[in-house]
BAMAR-90729 format. One record per residue (C-alpha): residue in one letter; x, y, z. Coordinates in steps of 0.05 Angstrom, whole numbers, padded with zeros to 5 digits, always signed. Example, Ala and Ser with C-alpha at 12.3 -4.5 7.8 and 13.67 -1.06 7.14 Angstrom:
2
A+00246-00090+00156;S+00273-00021+00143;
//
This chain:
188
D+00096+00091-00674;V+00042+00094-00727;L-00010+00055-00689;P-00043+00115-00654;E-00049+00151-00721;N-00078+00090-00756;I-00129+00077-00701;C-00150+00150-00698;R-00158+00152-00774;E-00204+00091-00771;L-00245+00120-00713;E-00252+00187-00749;R-00276+00150-00811;Q-00330+00118-00767;G-00352+00186-00738;A-00316+00189-00671;A-00319+00255-00633;R-00256+00299-00631;A-00251+00290-00555;D-00252+00215-00562;L-00199+00217-00616;A-00153+00259-00572;A-00164+00211-00513;V-00148+00150-00557;E-00086+00182-00586;A-00060+00199-00516;A-00076+00129-00489;V-00049+00086-00546;R+00025+00085-00535;P+00075+00028-00530;A+00065-00014-00468;E+00129-00006-00428;G+00154-00060-00380;L+00118-00118-00413;P+00150-00168-00460;D+00124-00173-00530;P+00073-00192-00553;V+00019-00152-00519;S-00051-00130-00538;R-00092-00072-00514;F-00166-00064-00498;L-00189+00008-00495;V-00257+00039-00484;V-00266+00115-00491;R-00330+00154-00476;D-00339+00229-00480;G-00264+00242-00484;T-00249+00199-00422;V-00212+00133-00423;E-00259+00086-00384;I-00220+00021-00394;D-00147+00014-00413;E-00122-00057-00406;V-00054-00081-00431;L-00062-00156-00442;P-00001-00201-00445;G+00005-00248-00503;P-00016-00244-00576;L-00084-00218-00596;A-00138-00269-00585;G-00184-00261-00645;P-00186-00205-00696;G-00168-00134-00678;V-00229-00089-00670;V-00232-00013-00677;R-00304+00010-00671;V-00348+00069-00654;D-00411+00044-00621;A-00463+00065-00569;A-00444+00008-00522;P-00376-00025-00516;D-00367-00097-00540;L-00329-00131-00483;T-00324-00198-00520;P-00252-00186-00543;L-00231-00173-00471;F-00264-00237-00445;R-00237-00277-00503;H-00166-00254-00488;R-00169-00267-00413;P-00201-00335-00401;D-00146-00356-00354;D-00141-00292-00314;F-00145-00306-00240;P-00134-00268-00175;Y-00076-00286-00129;I-00048-00260-00063;V+00025-00239-00051;A+00043-00235+00022;E+00111-00205+00039;V+00121-00222+00112;S+00170-00207+00167;R+00171-00221+00240;D+00138-00154+00255;G+00081-00156+00204;G+00075-00155+00129;E+00044-00129+00066;I-00012-00165+00029;R-00028-00150-00044;L-00085-00175-00087;Q-00062-00183-00160;R-00088-00213-00224;A-00048-00260-00268;S-00055-00212-00326;G-00042-00148-00287;R+00020-00109-00272;R-00005-00070-00212;A-00037-00093-00148;E-00112-00086-00144;G-00111-00080-00069;E-00057-00072-00016;Q-00057-00079+00060;Q-00003-00066+00111;I-00002-00105+00176;E+00040-00074+00230;G+00051-00121+00288;E+00084-00113+00355;T+00156-00090+00351;N+00174-00090+00425;H+00222-00148+00440;I+00222-00169+00367;N+00296-00188+00367;K+00329-00244+00405;F+00394-00226+00440;P+00450-00270+00466;G+00451-00255+00540;G+00407-00248+00600;G+00435-00301+00645;W+00384-00346+00679;S+00325-00309+00646;Q+00352-00315+00574;A+00307-00374+00557;R+00246-00336+00581;W+00264-00275+00538;Q+00276-00320+00478;R+00207-00352+00486;H+00176-00284+00494;T+00207-00261+00429;E+00180-00323+00393;V+00111-00309+00422;V+00114-00239+00393;W+00134-00267+00325;R+00076-00317+00328;R+00025-00263+00346;N+00049-00218+00289;T+00049-00274+00237;E-00019-00296+00262;Q-00047-00227+00244;V-00017-00234+00174;A-00045-00305+00166;E-00115-00281+00187;Q-00113-00225+00136;V-00088-00272+00081;D-00146-00320+00097;K-00195-00261+00094;A-00166-00235+00028;V-00171-00304-00004;A-00243-00311+00019;E-00263-00242-00007;S-00226-00246-00074;G-00231-00320-00092;A-00155-00321-00101;Q-00129-00386-00131;L-00056-00378-00110;V-00020-00350-00048;V+00053-00329-00054;L+00091-00322+00011;A+00155-00280+00008;G+00201-00247+00058;D+00234-00272+00122;I+00243-00347+00120;R+00222-00358+00193;A+00162-00312+00186;R+00140-00348+00122;G+00140-00414+00159;L+00100-00385+00216;V+00048-00354+00169;E+00042-00417+00128;E+00028-00461+00189;Q-00024-00411+00215;L-00064-00406+00149;S-00132-00439+00149;K-00137-00510+00122;A-00173-00484+00060;V-00118-00434+00043;Q-00056-00477+00059;P-00059-00517-00007;L-00060-00452-00047;
//
């Protein structure tokens, strides 16, 4: 509760502008939704918060409160040496959602929806002599839809350098996506 006041007092002592002090006071609040301990890296310029990173884990190195012409990013890099990108793919038989996330982040950095074919997506128990044909057709639709998801996961991994791929969602769709991923992505 006293942290914003203490930080603003130190920044004011160093000659920070009033607009910067107001921005810092508004930004420095308890980090909700993250377990203790957490640290915060904040950069303010001309009354605007340019960087506001809540970093899980205890502070790596000494705490720094400074007014300077250029920000010192060393504390941020020191705190996040193991930060890495990863992909979360929530898949179903009719498509999926792919998100790029970072190990230290709460929110997705990028998100993509894949909407596949929905016609004849469900198998049905009936159809007489043509039932086997309809069942195969449904499975072909599932395969095409999950192939689109696998292609986008491969592309997202290549573009982001992701080190982990998490597949979630429908169990059958997960299996289809996994077998259609490229050889380079499957181990991830």
